[in-house]
ZAMARGU-4260 file (C-alpha; in steps of 0.2 Angstrom, whole numbers, plus 5000, padded with zeros to 4 digits):
<rodrens>
0) 5428/5644/5540 | 5445/5638/5534 | 5454/5624/5543 | 5472/5628/5548 | 5481/5623/5563
5) 5494/5631/5575 | 5511/5623/5576 | 5517/5636/5589 | 5511/5653/5593 | 5516/5662/5577
10) 5518/5646/5565 | 5503/5638/5557 | 5500/5623/5546 | 5491/5629/5531 | 5492/5612/5521
15) 5479/5604/5511 | 5472/5586/5510 | 5470/5578/5493 | 5458/5563/5493 | 5454/5565/5475
20) 5470/5561/5466 | 5472/5543/5460 | 5490/5542/5458 | 5505/5552/5465 | 5517/5557/5452
25) 5504/5549/5440 | 5510/5531/5445 | 5509/5528/5464 | 5492/5523/5470 | 5485/5534/5484
30) 5472/5524/5493 | 5474/5534/5509 | 5476/5551/5499 | 5491/5563/5503 | 5493/5579/5512
35) 5503/5593/5505 | 5510/5602/5520 | 5514/5621/5519 | 5518/5633/5534 | 5515/5651/5537
40) 5525/5661/5550 | 5515/5676/5555 | 5528/5687/5563 | 5534/5706/5560 | 5539/5699/5543
45) 5528/5685/5536 | 5534/5670/5528 | 5527/5655/5519 | 5537/5639/5518 | 5533/5629/5503
50) 5516/5629/5494 | 5504/5615/5489 | 5500/5605/5473 | 5491/5617/5461 | 5474/5607/5461
55) 5472/5613/5479 | 5478/5631/5477 | 5461/5639/5480 | 5459/5632/5497 | 5477/5636/5501
60) 5475/5654/5496 | 5459/5655/5507 | 5469/5649/5522 | 5483/5662/5520 | 5470/5676/5518
65) 5461/5669/5534 | 5477/5671/5544 | 5485/5687/5537 | 5469/5696/5536 | 5475/5709/5523
70) 5493/5709/5530 | 5507/5709/5518 | 5516/5693/5513 | 5535/5696/5514 | 5543/5680/5509
75) 5540/5663/5502 | 5554/5650/5505 | 5555/5636/5492 | 5563/5621/5500 | 5559/5610/5485
80) 5553/5614/5467 | 5544/5598/5463 | 5526/5603/5458 | 5517/5594/5472 | 5526/5608/5483
85) 5528/5622/5471 | 5512/5620/5461 | 5503/5634/5469 | 5518/5646/5469 | 5512/5655/5453
90) 5494/5658/5461 | 5503/5664/5477 | 5514/5676/5467 | 5498/5683/5459 | 5489/5686/5475
95) 5505/5693/5484 | 5516/5701/5470 | 5527/5710/5482 | 5533/5694/5491 | 5551/5689/5489
100) 5555/5671/5484 | 5569/5662/5494 | 5579/5647/5488 | 5596/5642/5483 | 5605/5644/5466
105) 5599/5628/5459 | 5581/5633/5465 | 5582/5648/5454 | 5587/5638/5439 | 5572/5626/5442
110) 5559/5641/5445 | 5565/5648/5428 | 5562/5631/5420 | 5544/5630/5427 | 5540/5648/5425
115) 5549/5655/5410 | 5544/5673/5414 | 5549/5673/5432 | 5556/5690/5437 | 5573/5686/5445
120) 5573/5703/5455 | 5560/5694/5466 | 5572/5680/5471 | 5584/5680/5486 | 5597/5667/5484
125) 5603/5658/5500 | 5616/5646/5504 | 5621/5634/5518 | 5620/5643/5535 | 5612/5660/5529
130) 5599/5667/5541 | 5583/5676/5538 | 5576/5688/5552 | 5557/5689/5553 | 5557/5698/5570
135) 5554/5686/5584 | 5558/5671/5572 | 5575/5668/5565 | 5577/5655/5551 | 5592/5647/5544
140) 5595/5635/5529 | 5604/5618/5526 | 5606/5610/5509 | 5601/5592/5507 | 5605/5589/5489
145) 5597/5573/5481 | 5584/5571/5495 | 5578/5569/5483 | 5581/5583/5470 | 5597/5592/5467
150) 5590/5609/5474 | 5582/5601/5490 | 5585/5611/5506 | 5578/5612/5523 | 5573/5627/5534
155) 5576/5628/5552 | 5567/5640/5564 | 5581/5644/5577 | 5568/5652/5588 | 5555/5638/5590
160) 5567/5624/5586 | 5557/5618/5571 | 5564/5608/5556 | 5554/5611/5540 | 5561/5595/5533
165) 5555/5595/5515 | 5552/5577/5508 | 5563/5570/5522 | 5552/5562/5536 | 5537/5563/5524
170) 5523/5550/5521 | 5508/5546/5511 | 5491/5548/5519 | 5480/5563/5523 | 5479/5571/5540
175) 5462/5567/5546 | 5459/5579/5560 | 5475/5580/5569 | 5491/5585/5562 | 5504/5580/5576
180) 5510/5562/5580 | 5503/5564/5597 | 5485/5567/5590 | 5485/5553/5578 | 5487/5534/5578
185) 5504/5531/5569 | 5499/5513/5566 | 5487/5520/5553 | 5502/5529/5544 | 5517/5517/5546
190) 5515/5507/5531 | 5511/5522/5520 | 5527/5531/5527 | 5537/5516/5522 | 5529/5515/5505
195) 5532/5534/5503 | 5551/5532/5508 | 5554/5516/5498 | 5546/5522/5482 | 5550/5541/5482
200) 5567/5543/5492 | 5573/5525/5492 | 5587/5527/5479 | 5595/5540/5489 | 5599/5531/5505
205) 5617/5538/5506 | 5611/5556/5504 | 5597/5553/5517 | 5611/5547/5529 | 5621/5563/5525
210) 5606/5574/5529 | 5602/5565/5545 | 5620/5567/5551 | 5620/5585/5546 | 5604/5589/5555
215) 5609/5578/5570 | 5617/5593/5579 | 5602/5604/5579 | 5590/5605/5594 | 5574/5599/5586
220) 5557/5601/5595 | 5546/5599/5579 | 5548/5591/5563 | 5537/5598/5550 | 5538/5588/5533
225) 5530/5592/5516 | 5519/5577/5517 | 5511/5568/5531 | 5512/5568/5550 | 5520/5583/5560
230) 5531/5577/5574 | 5533/5584/5592 | 5532/5570/5604 | 5542/5555/5597 | 5554/5564/5585
235) 5567/5550/5587 | 5555/5537/5581 | 5553/5545/5563 | 5572/5549/5562 | 5576/5531/5567
240) 5563/5524/5554 | 5571/5534/5540 | 5589/5530/5546 | 5584/5511/5545 | 5576/5513/5528
245) 5591/5522/5521 | 5602/5508/5527 | 5591/5494/5520 | 5589/5488/5538 | 5574/5476/5539
250) 5561/5480/5552 | 5555/5462/5555 | 5558/5444/5552 | 5548/5439/5537 | 5548/5435/5519
255) 5540/5443/5503 | 5537/5430/5489 | 5533/5439/5473 | 5530/5430/5457 | 5524/5433/5439
260) 5514/5419/5431 | 5503/5418/5415 | 5493/5402/5418 | 5496/5398/5436 | 5511/5386/5437
265) 5523/5398/5444 | 5509/5403/5457 | 5509/5385/5462 | 5527/5385/5465 | 5525/5401/5476
270) 5512/5392/5486 | 5523/5377/5490 | 5537/5389/5496 | 5525/5399/5507 | 5518/5383/5515
275) 5535/5376/5519 | 5540/5393/5526 | 5526/5392/5538 | 5529/5374/5543 | 5547/5380/5547
280) 5541/5393/5559 | 5540/5409/5549 | 5524/5419/5552 | 5527/5435/5542 | 5524/5429/5524
285) 5518/5440/5511 | 5514/5432/5494 | 5511/5444/5479 | 5506/5442/5461 | 5516/5455/5452
290) 5503/5457/5439 | 5489/5462/5451 | 5497/5471/5466 | 5505/5488/5462 | 5523/5487/5464
295) 5524/5501/5477 | 5516/5490/5490 | 5527/5476/5486 | 5543/5487/5487 | 5537/5493/5504
300) 5536/5476/5511 | 5553/5472/5503 | 5560/5486/5513 | 5551/5479/5529 | 5556/5461/5528
305) 5573/5452/5527 | 5568/5438/5516 | 5564/5440/5497 | 5559/5426/5485 | 5556/5430/5467
310) 5548/5419/5454 | 5545/5422/5436 | 5538/5413/5421 | 5548/5414/5405 | 5542/5426/5392
315) 5550/5428/5375 | 5566/5420/5382 | 5566/5434/5396 | 5558/5438/5413 | 5540/5440/5413
320) 5536/5459/5411 | 5529/5464/5428 | 5543/5455/5437 | 5556/5463/5425 | 5549/5480/5429
325) 5550/5476/5448 | 5568/5470/5446 | 5573/5485/5437 | 5567/5497/5450 | 5575/5487/5464
330) 5592/5486/5455 | 5591/5505/5452 | 5588/5508/5471 | 5603/5497/5475 | 5593/5484/5486
335) 5605/5476/5499 | 5605/5467/5515 | 5592/5454/5510 | 5592/5435/5509 | 5586/5430/5491
340) 5578/5414/5484 | 5575/5412/5465 | 5562/5401/5456 | 5552/5400/5440 | 5545/5391/5425
345) 5555/5389/5409 | 5542/5379/5399 | 5550/5378/5381 | 5562/5393/5381 | 5568/5398/5399
350) 5573/5416/5403 | 5564/5420/5419 | 5576/5412/5431 | 5591/5417/5421 | 5585/5435/5422
355) 5583/5435/5441 | 5600/5427/5443 | 5607/5442/5432 | 5598/5454/5444 | 5606/5445/5459
360) 5623/5446/5452 | 5621/5465/5449 | 5618/5468/5468 | 5632/5461/5479 | 5622/5465/5494
365) 5610/5451/5491 | 5614/5434/5497 | 5606/5419/5487 | 5602/5406/5500 | 5599/5391/5489
370) 5600/5384/5472 | 5587/5392/5460 | 5573/5381/5455 | 5566/5381/5437 | 5552/5369/5432
375) 5547/5364/5415 | 5528/5366/5415 | 5519/5358/5429 | 5531/5357/5444 | 5536/5339/5447
380) 5539/5330/5464 | 5557/5334/5462 | 5554/5352/5459 | 5543/5352/5474 | 5557/5346/5485
385) 5569/5359/5478 | 5556/5373/5482 | 5554/5366/5499 | 5573/5367/5501 | 5573/5386/5496
390) 5560/5388/5510 | 5570/5378/5523 | 5586/5387/5519 | 5577/5404/5521 | 5569/5399/5537
395) 5586/5393/5544 | 5594/5410/5539 | 5580/5420/5547 | 5579/5410/5563 | 5598/5410/5565
400) 5597/5429/5566 | 5584/5430/5581 | 5590/5438/5597
</rodrens>
């Protein structure tokens, strides 16, 4: 018995759930696992859209055999060559050696990079607007480069109005029983969808906007991404989420305070700011020690909330390493549309606050809302008043934006 699920009469979800892998791309934690979504169209001509990560290839092949029951596989569409989608492609080609592989010209270059002996005669090159006739189902293709690899494309089923959306509209989290948005509690997935976007796609907001605008003219009854929930009831919800994240539009009023500390003094400063924010009417406050909490969770909340306050101990006349890594990623992603507060502890050398200021200067979309505070060792009463001033200024700016 092999669990696959119908999307429409001739279209099936044949994805796999990975609850074993500790880290996605070997660095992002997967506490809720991840689903590798693949789809099979069982028409006069048969077609698979993307495969799965190689560790689940065995189950994947079993699912295909369970549907085809000896029928020939004609086509495999490669929307994306990243190995979490193409890892089972080699096994699939061994089981179905006559199947043609479909992708764009950049896809072919990448297939040859991953599989050096790939037979180019098996490849069909498609470009924007080309169509593929399976009998009842007619497919067409749209290029979405850098969402989030250069060869990325989507496949659109003209017949059933299905958008096979690649990594766009995807999410971390396994599909635990149901596969559609109306079969699942989205509240269980929302944070993992944001964490997926912010850490996987986040750098490419302009390209996401371009893709959304390009696809906006299509009639879409289903969105079938390569990870996470399939959408059929509330399609506008997932499109709006990705649009907001692409534009760095915060979801809620709130503040992320993230700090790096060696011996606890910078943590004390963070707590002063958090308490003063609360006294000034801010309820959504998340305080993170950058040495303890994986950065992917911190970045997800930075995407969620308008306020960001960063603190760092000095370390060899520079930013404390876990904060340095976080700042580098946020700068690389082009963070904007946030209010920013800065604090830290210089002890004898300084460098932490200076480094955060340099980060702020590099991102014109950030607004520093108060004078940075840098203590020398244990925070003094004067330091405390200055930290409270950061919190009050942040609260005032947030409250002023309330409708």
